[in-house]
C-alpha positions in Angstrom: -25.2 -0.3 0.7 -22.2 2.2 1.3 -19.7 2.7 -1.5 -16.1 1.3 -1.0 -14.1 4.3 0.3 -11.2 3.7 -2.1 -13.6 4.2 -5.0 -14.8 7.6 -4.1 -13.4 11.0 -5.3 -14.8 14.1 -3.7 -14.0 17.1 -5.9 -14.8 20.9 -5.3 -15.3 22.9 -8.4 -14.2 26.4 -7.8 -13.2 29.6 -9.5 -14.1 33.2 -10.3 -17.7 33.8 -11.2 -18.6 33.3 -14.7 -15.8 31.1 -15.9 -18.0 28.1 -16.6 -17.8 25.9 -13.4 -21.4 24.9 -13.6 -21.1 24.1 -17.3 -18.1 22.1 -16.7 -20.0 20.1 -13.9 -22.8 19.6 -16.4 -20.6 18.4 -19.2 -19.0 15.9 -16.7 -22.3 14.6 -15.6 -23.4 14.2 -19.3 -20.1 12.3 -20.1 -20.6 9.9 -17.0 -24.3 9.2 -18.1 -25.6 10.7 -14.9 -27.7 13.0 -17.0 -29.2 12.1 -20.4 -29.5 15.7 -21.7 -26.6 18.4 -21.6 -28.1 21.5 -19.8 -27.1 25.0 -20.4 -26.8 27.8 -18.0 -28.4 30.3 -20.6 -31.4 28.0 -20.8 -31.7 27.5 -17.0 -31.6 23.8 -17.4 -28.3 22.7 -15.6 -28.5 20.2 -12.9 -26.7 22.3 -10.2 -28.3 25.8 -10.8 -31.9 25.0 -10.1 -32.8 27.8 -7.7 -35.2 30.4 -9.4 -32.7 33.2 -8.6 -29.9 31.2 -10.2 -31.9 30.5 -13.2 -32.9 34.2 -13.5 -29.5 35.6 -13.0 -27.6 32.9 -14.7 -25.0 32.7 -11.7 -24.5 30.2 -9.0 -25.7 31.5 -5.6 -25.6 28.3 -3.5 -23.4 25.2 -3.2 -24.9 22.3 -5.0 -24.1 18.6 -5.2 -24.0 16.2 -8.0 -22.5 12.8 -8.8 -21.5 10.5 -11.6 -19.8 7.2 -12.0 -16.6 6.9 -14.2 -14.6 3.6 -14.6 -16.0 2.1 -11.6 -15.5 5.1 -9.3 -18.0 7.5 -7.8 -17.2 11.2 -8.4 -18.9 13.6 -6.0 -18.8 17.1 -7.4 -19.3 20.1 -5.2 -20.3 22.9 -7.4 -19.5 26.2 -5.6 -20.4 29.9 -6.4 -17.6 32.1 -7.7 -18.9 35.6 -7.0 -17.4 37.6 -4.1 -20.7 37.8 -2.2 -21.1 34.2 -2.0 -17.4 33.1 -1.7 -18.0 31.8 1.9 -19.9 28.8 0.2 -16.7 27.9 -1.7 -14.7 27.9 1.5 -17.3 25.5 3.3 -17.5 23.2 0.1 -13.6 22.9 0.0 -13.7 21.7 3.7 -15.3 18.4 2.7 -13.4 17.4 -0.4 -10.1 15.7 -1.1 -9.2 17.9 -4.1 -10.1 21.0 -5.9 -10.7 21.5 -9.7 -9.9 25.3 -10.2 -11.5 26.7 -13.3 -10.0 29.7 -15.1 -11.2 31.5 -18.1 -8.8 31.4 -21.1 -9.6 35.0 -21.9 -9.5 36.8 -18.5 -6.8 34.5 -16.8 -6.4 34.7 -13.2 -9.0 36.8 -11.5 -9.7 38.1 -7.9 -11.7 35.1 -6.7 -9.4 32.7 -8.4 -6.7 33.7 -5.9 -9.0 33.5 -3.0 -10.2 30.1 -3.6 -6.6 29.2 -4.4 -5.7 30.4 -0.9 -8.7 28.3 0.7 -7.4 25.2 -1.0 -4.0 25.8 0.3 -5.2 26.3 3.9 -6.9 22.9 3.5 -3.8 21.4 2.0 -5.8 20.2 -1.1 -4.3 18.8 -4.4 -5.5 20.9 -7.4 -6.1 20.6 -11.1 -6.4 23.9 -13.1 -8.9 23.7 -16.1 -8.4 26.5 -18.7 -11.8 26.7 -19.9 -13.5 28.5 -22.8 -10.5 28.1 -25.4 -13.0 28.2 -28.1 -13.8 31.9 -27.3 -12.6 35.0 -29.1 -9.3 36.3 -27.7 -8.7 33.1 -25.7 -5.0 32.3 -25.2 -3.8 29.1 -23.3 -0.1 30.3 -23.1 -1.0 33.8 -21.8 -3.3 32.2 -19.2 -0.6 29.8 -18.2 1.9 32.7 -17.6 -0.8 34.4 -15.4 -1.2 31.2 -13.5 2.5 30.7 -12.8 2.9 34.5 -12.0 -0.1 34.9 -9.6 -0.6 31.5 -7.9 1.8 29.6 -5.8 2.6 26.0 -6.7 4.5 23.9 -9.3 2.3 24.2 -12.2 2.9 21.9 -15.2 0.9 21.6 -18.5 -0.5 18.3 -19.3 -2.2 19.5 -22.4 -1.4 21.9 -25.3 -4.2 23.4 -27.4 -4.8 22.3 -31.0 -6.3 25.3 -32.8 -7.1 28.8 -31.5 -10.4 30.6 -30.7 -13.2 29.4 -32.8 -10.7 27.0 -34.6 -9.9 25.3 -31.3 -10.7 21.6 -31.8 -8.7 19.5 -29.1 -5.4 19.2 -27.3 -2.0 17.5 -27.3 -1.8 15.0 -24.4 1.9 15.5 -23.3 1.9 12.2 -21.4 0.7 10.0 -24.4 2.2 12.3 -26.9 -0.9 12.2 -29.0 -3.3 14.7 -30.3 -7.0 14.4 -29.0 -10.0 15.8 -30.9 -13.6 15.3 -30.4 -15.8 13.5 -32.9 -19.4 13.0 -32.2 -18.9 14.0 -28.5 -16.2 11.2 -28.1 -12.4 11.8 -27.9 -10.3 10.5 -30.9 -6.5 10.2 -30.7 -4.4 11.1 -33.6 -0.9 12.3 -34.5 0.3 15.6 -33.3 0.2 18.5 -35.9 3.5 19.4 -37.4 3.1 23.1 -36.4 3.0 22.1 -32.8 6.1 19.8 -32.8 8.7 22.3 -31.5 6.3 23.5 -28.8 5.2 20.0 -27.8 8.9 19.0 -27.4 9.5 22.0 -25.2 6.7 21.3 -22.8 7.2 17.6 -22.9 10.7 18.2 -21.5 9.3 20.5 -18.8 6.8 17.9 -17.7 9.3 15.1 -17.5 11.6 17.3 -15.5 8.8 18.2 -13.1 7.9 14.5 -12.6 11.5 13.7 -11.9 11.7 16.4 -9.2 9.1 14.8 -7.2 11.5 12.0 -6.2 15.2 12.0 -5.4 16.1 8.7 -7.0 14.2 9.5 -10.1 15.8 12.9 -10.4 19.2 11.2 -10.2 18.3 8.9 -12.9 17.0 11.7 -15.0 20.1 13.7 -14.6 22.2 10.7 -15.5 20.2 9.4 -18.5 18.5 12.6 -19.7 15.1 11.0 -19.9 12.5 8.9 -18.1 10.4 6.0 -19.3 6.7 6.6 -19.7 5.7 4.1 -16.8 8.2 5.9 -14.5 7.0 9.3 -15.4 3.4 8.5 -15.2 3.9 6.9 -11.7 5.8 10.0 -10.6 3.2 12.4 -12.0 0.3 10.6 -10.2 2.0 10.6 -6.9 3.2 14.3 -7.4 -0.4 15.5 -8.2 -2.0 13.4 -5.4 0.4 14.8 -2.9 -0.1 18.4 -4.0 3.6 18.7 -5.2 2.4 19.2 -8.9 -0.6 21.0 -10.1 -1.6 20.0 -13.6 -3.0 22.4 -16.1 -5.3 21.0 -18.8 -7.4 22.4 -21.7 -11.2 22.5 -22.0 -14.1 23.9 -24.0 -17.2 22.6 -22.3 -19.5 23.9 -25.0 -17.8 21.4 -27.3 -17.2 18.8 -24.8 -13.4 19.0 -25.3 -11.2 18.0 -22.4 -14.1 16.6 -20.3 -13.2 12.8 -20.7 -9.5 13.5 -20.0 -10.4 15.5 -16.9 -12.6 12.7 -15.5 -9.6 10.2 -16.2 -7.2 12.7 -14.3 -9.7 12.7 -11.3 -9.9 9.1 -11.1 -6.2 8.2 -11.7 -4.4 11.0 -9.9 -6.6 12.5 -7.3 -6.8 11.1 -3.7 -9.7 9.2 -2.3 -11.0 9.6 1.3 -9.0 6.6 2.2 -5.7 8.5 1.3 -6.5 11.2 3.8 -4.9 11.3 7.4 -7.1 10.6 10.3 -9.5 13.4 11.0 -8.6 15.6 14.2 -11.1 16.8 16.5 -12.2 16.6 20.3 -13.3 13.5 22.1 -16.0 15.0 24.4 -15.7 12.1 26.9 -12.1 12.8 27.8 -12.2 16.5 26.8 -9.0 15.7 24.8 -7.9 16.4 21.3 -8.3 13.1 19.4 -8.7 11.6 15.8 -10.9 9.5 13.9 -10.1 7.1 11.1 -12.1 7.0 7.9 -13.3 3.4 8.8 -16.8 2.3 8.2 -16.8 0.4 11.6 -15.6 3.3 13.5 -18.1 5.5 15.5 -20.1 7.9 13.3 -18.9 11.4 12.7 -20.2 13.7 10.1 -19.9 17.5 9.3 -22.8 19.6 8.1 -21.4 22.1 5.6 -24.5 23.6 3.9 -28.1 24.2 5.1 -30.7 24.7 2.4 -34.4 25.4 2.5 -36.8 23.4 0.2 -40.2 24.9 -0.3 -41.9 21.3 -0.1 -39.7 19.5 2.4 -38.2 22.1 4.6 -34.7 22.2 5.9 -32.1 20.1 4.1 -28.7 19.6 5.7 -25.8 18.6 3.4 -23.2 16.6 5.3 -19.9 14.7 4.7 -19.4 11.4 6.6 -15.9 11.4 7.9 -16.1 8.1 9.9 -18.5 5.4 10.5 -21.6 4.6 8.6 -24.7 6.9 8.8 -27.9 4.7 8.4 -31.4 5.8 7.6 -33.8 6.2 10.7 -30.8 6.3 13.0 -30.3 8.8 15.8 -27.1 10.9 16.1 -26.0 13.4 18.6 -25.2 17.1 17.9 -22.7 17.5 20.8 -22.2 21.4 20.0 -25.9 22.0 20.8 -26.6 19.0 23.1 -29.5 17.8 20.7 -30.4 14.4 19.5 -31.3 14.2 15.9 -33.3 11.5 13.9 -31.8 11.2 10.5 -34.9 9.7 8.9 -34.1 9.4 5.1 -30.5 9.8 4.0 -29.9 10.5 0.3 -27.4 11.2 -2.4 -28.1 14.5 -4.0 -28.1 15.2 -7.7 -28.8 18.8 -7.9 -32.3 19.2 -6.4 -33.1 15.5 -6.8 -32.6 13.2 -3.9 -32.1 9.4 -4.2 -32.8 7.7 -0.9 -30.2 5.1 0.3 -29.9 2.7 3.3 -26.5 4.0 4.5 -23.8 6.4 3.7 -20.2 5.3 4.6 -17.0 7.3 5.3 -16.1 9.6 2.5 -19.6 9.8 1.1 -21.5 13.2 0.9 -25.2 13.2 1.3 -28.3 15.1 2.6 -30.6 14.7 5.6 -34.1 16.3 5.9 -35.7 18.3 8.7 -33.0 18.2 11.3 -34.4 20.4 14.0 -31.4 21.9 15.8 -28.4 21.3 13.4 -27.0 24.2 11.5 -24.1 24.7 9.2 -20.7 23.8 10.7 -22.1 21.5 13.3 -20.9 18.0 13.9 -23.1 14.8 14.2 -21.7 12.0 16.0 -22.4 8.6 17.6 -24.3 9.1 21.0 -22.0 6.6 22.8 -18.9 8.1 21.5 -19.4 11.9 21.2 -16.8 13.6 19.2 -16.7 17.2 17.6 -14.9 18.4 14.5 -13.4 21.8 14.2 -16.0 24.3 12.8 -15.9 25.7 9.4 -14.3 29.1 9.6 -15.9 31.8 7.4 -14.4 35.0 6.1 -15.1 38.2 8.2 -17.8 40.4 7.1 -16.1 43.4 5.0 -18.9 45.7 6.0 -22.2 45.9 8.0 -25.0 48.3 7.9 -28.5 48.5 9.5 -31.4 50.9 9.7 -33.5 51.8 12.6 -36.6 54.0 13.3 -36.0 57.7 14.1 -38.3 57.8 17.2 -37.0 56.2 20.4 -40.5 54.8 21.3 -41.0 53.1 18.0 -37.3 51.7 18.3 -38.3 50.2 21.6 -41.5 48.7 20.5 -39.6 47.4 17.3 -36.9 45.8 19.4 -39.6 43.9 21.3 -40.9 42.4 18.0 -37.3 41.3 17.1 -36.4 38.7 19.9 -32.8 37.5 19.8 -32.7 33.9 18.5 -29.7 31.7 18.6 -30.8 30.2 15.3 -30.6 33.5 13.5 -27.3 33.3 11.8 -25.8 35.3 8.9 -26.0 33.5 5.5 -22.9 33.0 3.6 -24.6 34.9 0.8 -25.8 38.6 0.9 -29.1 38.7 2.7 -31.9 41.2 2.8 -34.5 41.0 5.7 -37.5 43.5 5.6 -40.5 43.8 7.8 -43.0 46.2 6.7 -45.4 48.0 9.0 -49.1 47.0 9.0 -52.3 48.6 10.1 -52.4 46.4 13.3 -48.9 47.4 14.3 -47.9 50.9 13.1 -44.7 50.6 15.2 -43.2 48.0 13.0 -40.3 49.4 10.8 -38.2 48.4 7.9 -35.0 46.5 9.0 -32.3 45.7 6.4 -29.1 43.8 7.2 -26.5 43.3 4.5 -23.4 41.2 4.7 -20.6 41.0 2.2 -17.7 38.6 2.8 -14.0 39.0 2.2 -11.2 36.6 2.6 
């Protein structure tokens, strides 16, 4: 049975490479009970880094899906790569979510890919949460990182947390909304009194937070200017509305190795980030009328889904990751790929937890899932109801920064090699750096090495 759309939160986890995105996703899955063992990137045991190359290199190469349930809500996490060679995957992942969690290293601050994914999120008009991670590391500094964020990223950034302790002594944070210190004991958050040495700084940042909340609403701002303060319910309501609309960007503390800040982040996602039901109707093209049109995120509307990632499983074959934007995709149904004029039988439809599939009867609007062995459908394609064909705008990827290729020296060899490399409409550049080589054999001495390398830039 499909999940109620108002109970869904689709979140893209983005940031520069090596800042702890996958570790944060793993900590969130562990906190929700979706996994019973906390995996580690160094051990190659995380849920979303399962590819042999990812385990070997200890980096994310592909976009991965995971999900967990928190306080009656389904949180779908899209874990994206952060290195420049694979940044196009982050762009595709952000296309199918309602909000972005931008992870920043507390030592390095804002980095190159941080700015790029921030730009992508702005283009898609996504609300954001900034997680200052690894505050338990040597030379980490929350306030220096916050200044870096304010200086290099556009938006009204407001601190919701202040760190308690520094570097290896980091043990929790001050919640500026509840005005309580939160530490982790036995993996669980425990509230307490604010340390005396943080009293002045807490007061300063609390005033900034109240002011930012008041600025989201004219009536509230007038009351704040007249009375000089706001009640906690009023402030909380204004903060949640401002965050959901993207007027405010909250900045929170975390140290995933110690599970600090994870529960608070999950609460923030459920309470303040929008659901697919809050999204405007999806624009596209009605192929019957050949006119621009929209589709509502309604389970009873005609089916529309967008494929945002294509993977290859060594045992199953092609896997197509898709987001349902309208209607209900049912197992064993047949949908139309209007861009290629092909009918696709969906077979099994599943939720995806890393590499583990869980078959379901149907996926409703707002849900993210995977289908197996679609014959013609590729990344960026739309799947729709045959009786009501509809096409969504394709995902736009960054242009290649550079291209190079090699060819045989002799013209005759080049002619024969060209014959062995027929053009294929299915041969598309991956969003990652790709190498393709064909080696000569005794039966075909004319075959030559052919290497194609792509690197992407925003």
